[in-house]
N, C-alpha and C positions, 0 to 999 in steps of 0.2 A: 832502437832504430827507429828515424827520419821519416817520413813520407820523402819518396820522390818530387820535383815541383816540376818534371816533365811530363807530359799528361802522349799517354802509348796510343798508337789511330791504329784500332782494332777495324776498321773498312775498309783496306789498303787494295785488295783487289776483286770490291767488291761492286757491279755496279753502279752508274746516278740512278738514285729515286726519286719520285716529289708523288705526295698524295697515292700511290698506288701505281703507280707507272712509273714503268723502268724502260730502263736506253733509250732507243730512237723515234720511244710512240712521247719524249715529251715533246722532242721533236714536233712532232706529226701535231699537236695538239698547238703547240705556238704556232708553227705554220700556218692551223688552223684561222687561229680567233684573228690572227692579223689581214689572213683573207678575207676574210668575217668583217674588220673592220670598214679594209676597202672596199669590199661592195654593200655596207652601210651608206660609206659615204659618197658611191659613184650614184646608189637609186638618190639617195638624197639630195645630190647639184640635182640628175633629172627634172628633178620636181615633184617623186611619188610623195606622198603627204608623212608627217616624221609617226606616227601611232602604226602604219604599214611596216614602215623601214625598220621600225623596233623589233617588229612582231615579227616582220622573214631573219630580220638578224636571230633572234630569240631564238628562234623554232628551227632554223638552221645553227646554231650554239649548240642545243639539245643533243641533234641529229649527230652534229660532229663526236659533242662528250660520247656519247653513249656506244656507237660508232668507233673511238680508240679506243674504252675500257675494253671496249671487249671484244680487240686485236689482243692489246697487252696478255688481258687473262686467258684468251686461247692460246697466243705463240709463243708467249711469256718474250722472256728475256734476248735470241737470236733465233727462235724458233716459225719469225715470217720469214729471218731472210736464207733458216735452212730450206726452206720448201719453194723458196721462190731457187736458189742453187737446185732442188731435184727435176724440177721441172728443166733446166738444159741438160740431165746428164741425160745420153738417148738410147733406147732402151734399149735399140739391137745394132752391131759391130757388123758388116756381110764383108768381106774379106772372097774375092773370086781369085785368086791371087798364091801360089803356093810359094809364090819370091819370098817373100815377105818369111817364111820363116824356115828359107835355107843360108846357110848361113853364109856372107856376108862372102869375100875372098881380103883377103888381107894384104896391101900393098908394104911391101917396105924393099 
């Protein structure tokens, strides 16, 4: 039997991963890098010396990378969204009226 010329994609339902970052954390890191680039440009245009601009950008970039990788490791692919959704669930539902439990009349 000859080998098949077709390649089977074995990662159909897997989420996107790039250098250990999964799912939405790739976007967070990309957005943070764009924000750092804008920050650097603003500081440079204002007239802050280049070495200070670079130092601020490198320090903020290191903090950004550490924070995003920490969030990715702690919450995983869907964990952070689950935590945000968990906060919106009420802890207690009060009902001071029995009408909710009575059978509604059928209009026919």
